[in-house]
C-alpha positions as CSV (number, residue, x, y, z in Angstrom):
1,M,187.1,101.4,72.0
2,T,186.0,97.8,72.6
3,I,182.4,96.6,73.1
4,G,183.1,96.5,76.9
5,D,184.3,100.2,76.8
6,I,181.1,101.2,74.9
7,A,179.0,99.2,77.3
8,R,180.5,101.0,80.3
9,L,180.2,104.4,78.7
10,T,176.5,104.0,77.6
11,G,175.2,101.8,80.4
12,L,174.0,99.3,77.9
13,T,175.0,95.6,78.1
14,E,177.3,94.0,75.5
15,S,174.4,91.8,74.5
16,T,172.2,94.8,73.8
17,L,175.0,96.3,71.6
18,R,175.2,93.0,69.7
19,F,171.4,93.0,69.3
20,Y,171.6,96.6,67.9
21,E,174.2,95.3,65.4
22,R,172.0,92.3,64.4
23,K,169.1,94.7,63.9
24,N,171.3,96.9,61.7
25,L,171.1,99.8,64.1
26,L,174.9,99.8,64.2
27,T,177.6,99.1,61.6
28,V,180.7,98.4,63.6
29,E,184.2,98.2,62.2
30,R,186.3,95.1,63.1
31,D,190.0,94.8,63.8
32,A,192.3,92.2,62.2
33,S,191.2,89.6,64.8
34,G,187.5,90.2,64.1
35,R,186.8,92.2,67.4
36,R,184.5,95.1,67.2
37,V,186.2,98.5,67.3
38,F,184.0,101.5,68.2
39,D,184.9,105.2,67.8
40,E,183.4,108.5,69.1
41,H,180.9,108.6,66.2
42,D,179.6,105.1,67.2
43,L,179.3,106.3,70.8
44,A,177.3,109.4,69.9
45,W,175.0,107.3,67.6
46,I,174.4,104.7,70.4
47,Q,173.6,107.5,72.8
48,F,171.1,108.9,70.3
49,I,169.5,105.5,69.8
50,R,169.2,105.3,73.6
51,R,167.5,108.7,73.8
52,L,165.0,107.6,71.1
53,K,164.2,104.5,73.0
54,Q,163.9,106.4,76.3
55,T,161.4,108.8,74.7
56,G,159.2,106.0,73.4
57,M,160.2,105.6,69.8
58,P,159.3,102.1,68.7
59,L,162.2,99.9,67.7
60,K,160.8,99.5,64.1
61,D,161.0,103.3,63.7
62,I,164.5,103.4,65.1
63,E,165.4,100.7,62.6
64,R,163.9,102.8,59.8
65,Y,165.7,105.9,61.0
66,A,169.0,103.9,61.1
67,A,168.4,102.6,57.6
68,L,167.8,106.1,56.3
69,R,170.9,107.3,58.1
70,M,173.0,104.6,56.4
71,R,171.7,105.8,53.0
72,G,173.2,109.2,53.5
73,E,172.4,112.9,53.0
74,Q,169.6,112.3,50.5
75,T,167.4,111.0,53.3
76,T,167.9,114.1,55.5
77,G,164.4,115.4,54.8
78,E,162.8,112.1,55.7
79,R,164.8,111.8,58.9
80,L,163.9,115.4,59.8
81,Q,160.2,114.5,59.4
82,M,160.6,111.4,61.6
83,L,162.2,113.5,64.3
84,Q,159.6,116.2,64.1
85,S,156.8,113.6,64.4
86,H,158.6,112.0,67.4
87,R,159.0,115.4,69.0
88,A,155.3,116.0,68.7
89,F,154.7,112.6,70.3
90,I,157.0,113.5,73.2
91,L,155.2,116.8,73.7
92,A,151.9,115.0,73.9
93,Q,153.3,112.5,76.3
94,R,154.7,115.3,78.4
95,A,151.3,117.0,78.5
96,E,149.7,113.7,79.7
97,W,152.4,113.3,82.4
98,E,151.8,116.9,83.6
99,E,148.1,116.2,83.9
100,C,148.8,113.0,85.8
101,L,151.3,114.8,88.1
102,N,148.7,117.6,88.8
103,H,146.2,115.0,89.9
104,L,148.8,113.2,92.0
105,D,149.7,116.5,93.6
106,D,146.1,117.2,94.4
107,K,145.7,113.8,96.0
108,I,148.8,114.3,98.1
109,A,147.6,117.7,99.2
110,Y,144.3,116.2,100.2
111,Y,145.9,113.5,102.3
112,Q,148.3,116.0,103.9
113,Q,145.4,118.3,104.8
114,A,143.5,115.3,106.2
115,L,146.5,114.5,108.4
116,G,147.0,118.1,109.4
117,Q,150.4,118.4,107.8
C-alpha cells in the first residue's frame, strides 16, 4: 500500500504519516524507487497509535511505547505496564465525563421543566 492508501484507510493525512515516521513511531519499508510501502501490520499499528492519541496518551509516551515495541519481546512487560496505566487514566477520564454528563442532563431537565416540555 502507498502512503496515499494508508492515509485514506486511516483518515490521517500524508503529512501526519510522515511526521510519525520522523518521530520514529513508524518504520516503513521503501521500494526500489524509494517510495514508502505499507502492509497490513503497518496499518494495524497506525490504527493503534491513533487510538492511543484519541484516548489522550501524550506523544512522548507513544514514542516511548513505539521504541519499546521496536526492541522486541523483551519489552513486553514494560509495554503491558504502560497500557495498564493508560487504561486507568481512561477510566478516570470516563468517570469525569460521566459526572459532567450527569450535570449537563440535570441542567437540560431543569430548562425543559421551566419551558413545560
